[in-house]
Structures are given as structure tokens and as C-alpha cells.
C-alpha positions as CSV (number, residue, x, y, z in Angstrom):
1,M,0.2,0.2,-0.2
2,D,1.3,3.3,-0.9
3,H,-0.7,5.9,0.6
4,I,-4.1,6.1,2.1
5,L,-6.8,8.6,1.3
6,V,-10.1,9.2,3.4
7,A,-12.8,11.5,2.7
8,T,-15.0,12.7,5.6
9,D,-18.1,15.0,5.8
10,G,-17.6,15.7,9.1
11,S,-20.4,13.4,10.6
12,D,-20.0,10.4,13.4
13,K,-19.8,8.1,10.4
14,G,-16.8,10.3,8.8
15,R,-15.1,10.3,11.8
16,D,-15.2,6.8,12.3
17,A,-14.1,6.3,8.8
18,V,-11.0,8.8,10.0
19,M,-10.4,6.9,13.0
20,M,-10.2,3.6,11.1
21,A,-8.1,5.0,8.3
22,A,-5.6,6.4,10.9
23,K,-5.2,3.2,12.6
24,L,-4.7,1.4,9.4
25,A,-1.9,3.8,8.4
26,K,-0.3,3.9,11.8
27,A,-0.1,-0.1,11.9
28,T,1.1,0.0,8.2
29,D,3.4,2.8,8.4
30,T,1.6,4.3,5.6
31,P,1.3,7.8,4.7
32,L,-2.6,9.2,5.3
33,T,-4.4,12.2,3.7
34,V,-7.8,13.2,5.1
35,L,-10.0,15.1,2.7
36,H,-12.9,17.2,3.8
37,V,-14.5,19.4,0.9
38,V,-17.7,21.4,1.3
39,P,-19.1,23.1,-1.7
40,P,-18.8,26.8,-2.3
41,G,-20.7,28.8,-0.4
42,F,-21.7,26.2,2.2
43,A,-23.0,28.0,5.3
44,G,-20.3,27.5,7.9
45,A,-18.0,26.6,5.6
46,T,-14.4,27.4,6.8
47,N,-10.6,26.8,6.6
48,R,-10.2,26.1,10.2
49,L,-11.6,23.9,12.9
50,P,-14.2,25.1,14.9
51,A,-13.4,26.3,18.4
52,G,-12.5,23.8,20.8
53,A,-12.8,21.1,17.9
54,S,-9.4,18.7,17.3
55,F,-8.5,15.8,15.0
56,P,-8.8,12.6,17.1
57,S,-5.6,10.7,17.8
58,A,-5.0,7.5,16.5
59,T,-3.9,5.5,19.4
């Protein structure tokens, strides 16, 4: 495996997918890219995480 790409929409299921991909990437020492795309003008679209939010740890 050369690289892992996981897409998320920020939902609970999307976060589950990110966690699973992160664990797989760590276990296989494979680079991971997380992709989060929103349409232009989407209400609340921003280039940063909401206050207090963070990406979960893959431990």
C-alpha cells in the first residue's frame, strides 16, 4: 500500500472512517491524507476547525 486517502463530511460515521484509516495507516506505516470538501458558499464553511475541535488521536 502506497498511500491511504479517506474522505469525511464531519459526521459521526465520517469521523469513524477517519479513525479507522488512521489506525490502518499507523499499523502499516503508510501516509494518510484526510479529505474534507464542502461546496462553495456552504453555510458555515471555513478554512479552520471550530473552536475547541481537534482531530482525534489514532492510538
